[in-house]
N, C-alpha and C positions, 0 to 999 in steps of 0.2 A: 504493499499500499504505499501511496505517496500523498502526502498533505502539503499544500502551499497556501500562504497567506498573502493578501493584497490589501493594502490600506488604501481608502479613497479620500479626496480632499474634504467630503463631507463627514468624515470620522466613521463611516461605515467600513466594514471589513468583510472581505470575501475569502471564504476558506474553501479551497478546492480539495475534493476528495478523489483519489483515483485507485481503483483495484479492489481488493478484497477487505471489507470491513468486519473482522471476526474477533474472536477472543485473543488471538495473537496480536493483532494490529490496532484493536481499539484503543489501547493506552496511548498511543502516538496521537489519535484524534482528540482524546480526553486532555492530555497534556497541552496540546495546541489550543483547543477551545478554552481551557483553563486560562492560559495566557491572555487571550484576546477578551475574555470575560473579565479581566482585571480592570479593565476601562472604566470611567466613572458611570457612563450609561451605554453599555454595550449594545451595539447594532450590527449583528452579524447574519451574513447570508452564506449558507453552506451549499456549494454547488455540488450536487450529487450526480452530475451527468457521466462521469467516469467510474461510478461505483458498479462492480461486477456481482459483488456478493455482499450480502448484509446480515448478521445474525442478531440475537437478543442483545448482545453487548455493544453493538453498533447503534441499535435503537435506544438503548439505555442512555448512550452518549448524548443522543439528540434531545431526550427529555430532561435529563439533568442539565444541559445547558440552557434549554429552554426556561426551565424553572429558575436558574440563577440568573439569567438575563432579566426576566420579568421582576425578579425580587429587587434588581437594581434600577428599575425603570426603563430597560431597554428591551430588546427582543432578538430572537433567533429565528430566522427564516429558511426554510429548506427549498432548493431550486433545482429544477431539471431532473426529477426523479425518473428513472427509466420506467416503463410500464410495470414491469414485474416489482420493483421497488414501491412504486405508488400503490399497486395492489397489496403488498405486504403491509404497507402503512395503514391502509384502509381495513384489511383483515385483523390487525391487532388493536385496532380501535384508536390509532393515534392521529389519524387525519383531522378529526375535529379539534383537537387539542393543539396540534402544531400548524403554524402557518405554512403551507405548501404553495409554490408558484410553479408556472410551467418553464420559467427561465429566470436566468439571474437578473437581466434587465428588468424583468416584471417586479421580481423581488426587490430591486432597488428603487424603483420608480413609485412604489406604494409608500405613501407616507402616513 
């Protein structure tokens, strides 16, 4: 798995995830999200377009980040999930709780 972070002039951050998000790799994502969640009002878009697999530890990372950002007055938005990942989020009941957007551009444009 590969995770990259890009900060934007408006203080939003895009975290791009590529590869398999599972028990072995989820700590990398949790650490990265933890670092960007330390901002005073975290506003984070997680680009999921390159995620090939995601298990419960990956899903847990999204929920923990979402809750922590909300507690700080910010947000975490998931962008560009593949069809199977979107279906997984729906199946486990996370879609109503997490903000999911069709693209990074859409996630960043929403105020």
